[in-house]
LOLO-352016 format. One record per residue: chain; residue number from 1; residue in three letters; x, y, z of N, C-alpha, C, CB in turn. Coordinates in pm, 1 decimal. Glycine has a CB too. Example, Ala and Ser with C-alpha at 12.3 -4.5 7.8 and 13.67 -1.06 7.14 Angstrom:
// LOLO-352016
['A'; 1; 'ALA'; [1319.0; -569.0; 780.0]; [1230.0; -450.0; 780.0]; [1320.0; -330.0; 780.0]; [1130.8; -447.3; 904.6]]
['A'; 2; 'SER'; [1285.0; -225.0; 708.0]; [1367.0; -106.0; 714.0]; [1290.0; 3.0; 787.0]; [1408.4; -59.8; 572.5]]
// end
This chain:
// LOLO-352016
['A'; 1; 'UNK'; [-4938.9; -158.3; -2247.5]; [-4815.9; -137.0; -2173.7]; [-4697.2; -169.8; -2262.8]; [-4813.2; -222.2; -2045.4]]
['A'; 2; 'UNK'; [-4598.8; -83.6; -2263.4]; [-4480.1; -103.3; -2346.0]; [-4378.4; -183.9; -2266.4]; [-4419.7; 33.1; -2391.8]]
['A'; 3; 'UNK'; [-4329.1; -290.5; -2328.3]; [-4226.5; -370.8; -2262.5]; [-4089.3; -323.1; -2307.2]; [-4245.0; -521.6; -2293.7]]
['A'; 4; 'UNK'; [-3997.8; -321.9; -2216.2]; [-3862.7; -276.8; -2249.7]; [-3769.1; -397.2; -2258.5]; [-3810.8; -174.7; -2144.7]]
['A'; 5; 'UNK'; [-3662.1; -377.8; -2329.7]; [-3562.9; -482.8; -2345.1]; [-3474.0; -482.5; -2221.0]; [-3478.6; -462.9; -2475.6]]
['A'; 6; 'UNK'; [-3453.6; -601.4; -2165.2]; [-3369.3; -610.7; -2046.4]; [-3240.7; -682.0; -2082.7]; [-3442.2; -684.1; -1931.1]]
['A'; 7; 'UNK'; [-3136.0; -644.4; -2018.3]; [-3006.7; -706.7; -2043.3]; [-2898.8; -631.3; -1968.7]; [-2975.6; -711.1; -2193.8]]
['A'; 8; 'UNK'; [-2776.3; -670.4; -1991.9]; [-2665.5; -601.7; -1927.6]; [-2648.9; -463.4; -1988.1]; [-2535.4; -682.8; -1941.0]]
['A'; 9; 'UNK'; [-2630.3; -365.7; -1902.2]; [-2612.9; -229.8; -1950.8]; [-2475.8; -212.3; -2015.4]; [-2630.9; -129.9; -1836.6]]
['A'; 10; 'UNK'; [-2373.7; -272.7; -1952.6]; [-2237.9; -264.2; -2004.9]; [-2187.4; -406.6; -2026.2]; [-2143.7; -183.9; -1908.0]]
['A'; 11; 'UNK'; [-2196.2; -459.8; -2147.1]; [-2161.5; -601.1; -2168.4]; [-2013.7; -631.9; -2148.0]; [-2200.9; -642.1; -2307.0]]
['A'; 12; 'UNK'; [-1924.8; -536.1; -2165.6]; [-1781.5; -560.6; -2148.6]; [-1730.2; -504.5; -2017.1]; [-1703.6; -500.1; -2264.2]]
['A'; 13; 'UNK'; [-1817.9; -495.9; -1918.3]; [-1781.5; -437.0; -1789.2]; [-1676.9; -522.3; -1718.6]; [-1905.7; -421.3; -1700.1]]
['A'; 14; 'UNK'; [-1571.9; -457.6; -1671.2]; [-1466.4; -524.3; -1595.1]; [-1472.0; -471.9; -1452.1]; [-1324.8; -500.0; -1659.3]]
['A'; 15; 'UNK'; [-1474.6; -558.2; -1351.9]; [-1482.1; -508.6; -1214.2]; [-1355.6; -433.2; -1174.0]; [-1505.9; -624.5; -1117.9]]
['A'; 16; 'UNK'; [-1370.0; -342.4; -1078.2]; [-1256.3; -264.4; -1029.9]; [-1152.3; -355.2; -965.5]; [-1302.7; -157.6; -930.0]]
['A'; 17; 'UNK'; [-1025.7; -320.8; -981.6]; [-918.2; -395.8; -918.4]; [-918.1; -363.6; -770.0]; [-780.4; -362.8; -983.0]]
['A'; 18; 'UNK'; [-915.6; -466.6; -688.3]; [-912.8; -445.9; -544.2]; [-789.3; -512.8; -485.7]; [-1041.2; -500.7; -477.9]]
['A'; 19; 'UNK'; [-743.4; -459.0; -376.0]; [-627.8; -510.2; -303.5]; [-675.2; -548.5; -164.9]; [-511.3; -405.1; -297.3]]
['A'; 20; 'UNK'; [-589.6; -608.1; -84.6]; [-633.0; -653.5; 47.5]; [-682.8; -535.8; 130.7]; [-518.3; -725.6; 120.4]]
['A'; 21; 'UNK'; [-787.6; -559.1; 206.4]; [-843.4; -451.9; 289.1]; [-781.3; -457.0; 427.9]; [-997.8; -463.2; 298.0]]
['A'; 22; 'UNK'; [-787.8; -346.1; 498.3]; [-733.2; -337.7; 632.8]; [-584.8; -306.2; 637.1]; [-757.9; -465.0; 704.2]]
['A'; 23; 'UNK'; [-526.8; -264.9; 524.5]; [-384.2; -229.9; 522.6]; [-364.9; -93.0; 585.4]; [-327.9; -231.6; 377.7]]
['A'; 24; 'UNK'; [-249.6; -72.9; 647.3]; [-217.7; 58.0; 703.3]; [-92.5; 111.7; 634.5]; [-197.3; 49.6; 857.6]]
['A'; 25; 'UNK'; [-74.8; 241.2; 641.1]; [38.8; 308.8; 578.4]; [169.3; 257.0; 637.3]; [28.5; 461.8; 596.7]]
['A'; 26; 'UNK'; [272.7; 240.4; 554.2]; [400.9; 187.9; 598.6]; [490.1; 292.4; 666.1]; [473.1; 129.0; 481.9]]
['A'; 27; 'UNK'; [451.3; 418.3; 659.2]; [528.8; 524.6; 722.9]; [522.9; 508.7; 875.0]; [475.9; 664.5; 680.4]]
['A'; 28; 'UNK'; [638.0; 526.3; 941.3]; [642.2; 514.1; 1087.8]; [552.0; 618.0; 1152.3]; [786.6; 529.4; 1140.1]]
['A'; 29; 'UNK'; [470.5; 573.3; 1245.5]; [384.1; 663.5; 1319.6]; [253.3; 696.6; 1251.8]; [455.7; 787.4; 1346.3]]
['A'; 30; 'UNK'; [230.0; 648.1; 1130.9]; [105.5; 676.8; 1058.2]; [11.4; 558.1; 1076.1]; [133.0; 704.3; 905.4]]
['A'; 31; 'UNK'; [-108.4; 584.5; 1120.9]; [-205.3; 477.6; 1142.6]; [-321.6; 484.4; 1043.5]; [-258.3; 483.8; 1284.8]]
['A'; 32; 'UNK'; [-303.0; 549.9; 930.2]; [-407.0; 563.4; 829.5]; [-435.1; 428.2; 766.1]; [-366.5; 666.1; 722.4]]
['A'; 33; 'UNK'; [-562.7; 391.1; 758.7]; [-603.6; 267.7; 692.3]; [-623.3; 299.5; 544.1]; [-735.0; 208.0; 756.5]]
['A'; 34; 'UNK'; [-558.5; 221.6; 458.4]; [-562.0; 245.8; 314.2]; [-682.2; 174.5; 252.4]; [-430.2; 198.3; 247.3]]
['A'; 35; 'UNK'; [-746.5; 238.6; 158.4]; [-861.8; 181.9; 89.1]; [-823.2; 56.5; 12.2]; [-923.1; 284.7; -5.7]]
['A'; 36; 'UNK'; [-919.0; -33.4; -5.6]; [-890.2; -156.1; -79.7]; [-872.3; -129.1; -228.6]; [-1001.6; -257.7; -58.7]]
['A'; 37; 'UNK'; [-906.8; -10.9; -275.3]; [-889.5; 26.7; -415.8]; [-758.1; 100.3; -439.7]; [-1005.8; 113.3; -461.4]]
['A'; 38; 'UNK'; [-683.6; 134.2; -333.7]; [-557.2; 205.8; -343.9]; [-444.7; 104.7; -362.4]; [-532.6; 294.3; -218.3]]
['A'; 39; 'UNK'; [-368.1; 114.8; -472.4]; [-263.2; 16.9; -499.7]; [-130.8; 50.1; -432.1]; [-241.9; 5.9; -647.7]]
['A'; 40; 'UNK'; [-119.1; 167.9; -373.4]; [5.0; 209.7; -311.8]; [16.3; 156.7; -168.9]; [15.6; 361.4; -313.0]]
['A'; 41; 'UNK'; [139.5; 150.6; -117.4]; [163.6; 100.2; 18.1]; [164.7; 211.9; 120.8]; [295.0; 24.7; 23.6]]
['A'; 42; 'UNK'; [162.6; 336.6; 72.7]; [161.0; 452.3; 162.4]; [31.2; 529.3; 140.9]; [285.0; 544.5; 138.3]]
['A'; 43; 'UNK'; [-11.2; 602.4; 242.7]; [-130.2; 686.0; 228.3]; [-96.9; 805.2; 138.4]; [-182.1; 734.1; 367.8]]
['A'; 44; 'UNK'; [-196.4; 883.0; 103.7]; [-176.6; 995.3; 12.3]; [-82.5; 1100.9; 70.0]; [-310.2; 1058.6; -21.7]]
['A'; 45; 'UNK'; [-78.4; 1114.4; 201.8]; [9.8; 1213.0; 264.2]; [156.2; 1171.6; 259.9]; [-31.9; 1236.0; 407.4]]
['A'; 46; 'UNK'; [184.3; 1042.1; 250.5]; [322.1; 994.4; 259.3]; [376.3; 932.6; 131.3]; [332.3; 895.0; 368.0]]
['A'; 47; 'UNK'; [294.8; 918.2; 27.6]; [347.8; 858.5; -95.2]; [438.7; 957.7; -167.3]; [232.7; 813.8; -188.2]]
['A'; 48; 'UNK'; [533.0; 902.9; -242.6]; [630.4; 986.5; -313.3]; [560.6; 1066.1; -422.9]; [744.0; 900.0; -373.4]]
['A'; 49; 'UNK'; [592.7; 1191.4; -432.2]; [532.6; 1278.8; -534.3]; [606.0; 1261.9; -666.0]; [535.9; 1427.3; -489.7]]
['A'; 50; 'UNK'; [531.3; 1250.8; -775.0]; [588.1; 1237.6; -908.7]; [527.8; 1348.5; -994.1]; [560.0; 1094.9; -970.5]]
['A'; 51; 'UNK'; [613.2; 1426.8; -1055.8]; [567.6; 1537.1; -1139.2]; [592.6; 1504.0; -1286.1]; [638.6; 1668.8; -1100.0]]
['A'; 52; 'UNK'; [496.6; 1528.3; -1374.3]; [515.2; 1496.4; -1516.0]; [607.3; 1596.6; -1584.9]; [380.4; 1492.8; -1587.2]]
['A'; 53; 'UNK'; [668.4; 1552.2; -1694.3]; [749.4; 1643.6; -1775.0]; [654.4; 1732.0; -1853.9]; [847.3; 1565.8; -1870.5]]
['A'; 54; 'UNK'; [675.2; 1861.8; -1847.9]; [586.9; 1956.5; -1914.3]; [633.5; 1984.2; -2056.9]; [579.6; 2086.6; -1834.9]]
['A'; 55; 'UNK'; [762.7; 2002.7; -2076.6]; [811.7; 2042.0; -2207.5]; [953.5; 1990.4; -2226.6]; [806.6; 2194.9; -2224.3]]
['A'; 56; 'UNK'; [988.2; 1961.8; -2348.4]; [1124.0; 1920.8; -2379.5]; [1145.7; 1772.1; -2361.1]; [1220.7; 1996.5; -2294.5]]
['A'; 57; 'UNK'; [1271.0; 1732.0; -2363.2]; [1304.9; 1591.4; -2346.0]; [1428.5; 1580.5; -2259.9]; [1326.8; 1522.1; -2481.9]]
['A'; 58; 'UNK'; [1446.0; 1463.3; -2201.2]; [1566.5; 1440.3; -2122.2]; [1682.2; 1414.0; -2216.5]; [1547.6; 1321.9; -2023.5]]
['A'; 59; 'UNK'; [1795.8; 1475.0; -2189.8]; [1913.9; 1456.0; -2272.1]; [1980.6; 1325.5; -2228.1]; [2012.5; 1578.0; -2260.3]]
['A'; 60; 'UNK'; [2003.5; 1231.8; -2321.3]; [2068.1; 1106.4; -2283.9]; [2212.5; 1131.0; -2238.3]; [2065.4; 1007.6; -2402.1]]
['A'; 61; 'UNK'; [2252.1; 1064.1; -2131.1]; [2386.6; 1084.6; -2077.0]; [2482.7; 972.9; -2117.4]; [2380.7; 1094.6; -1925.5]]
['A'; 62; 'UNK'; [2432.2; 864.7; -2173.6]; [2517.8; 749.7; -2203.7]; [2551.9; 738.4; -2353.2]; [2449.8; 621.9; -2157.3]]
['A'; 63; 'UNK'; [2552.1; 851.1; -2424.5]; [2584.4; 849.3; -2567.3]; [2734.6; 846.6; -2588.3]; [2523.7; 970.8; -2638.1]]
['A'; 64; 'UNK'; [2776.6; 783.5; -2696.6]; [2918.1; 778.3; -2730.2]; [2958.4; 910.0; -2793.9]; [2948.9; 659.6; -2824.7]]
['A'; 65; 'UNK'; [3079.6; 954.9; -2763.3]; [3131.4; 1079.3; -2821.9]; [3166.0; 1054.7; -2969.3]; [3257.3; 1130.6; -2742.9]]
['A'; 66; 'UNK'; [3139.6; 1151.9; -3057.6]; [3172.3; 1133.1; -3199.6]; [3324.6; 1131.7; -3223.2]; [3107.0; 1244.8; -3283.9]]
['A'; 67; 'UNK'; [3364.8; 1059.8; -3326.9]; [3507.2; 1055.6; -3362.4]; [3548.7; 1185.4; -3428.8]; [3537.3; 936.4; -3455.4]]
['A'; 68; 'UNK'; [3669.3; 1231.3; -3402.1]; [3718.1; 1356.5; -3460.5]; [3787.4; 1330.5; -3591.2]; [3812.7; 1428.1; -3365.0]]
// end
């Protein structure tokens, strides 16, 4: 019989971050219970949407005007 080596499969394993369970969405009238793994205070239907920048850069508005 061949014996196998036993040990931790992932030695640097870090447990998932959890938040308090039983939280509900902060939106008025929403009774959705949020998962303990969700870090947001609103459910997926009510959280603010954030879209990534696809191309280009934001032009700084607080630059000093050059001297003439």
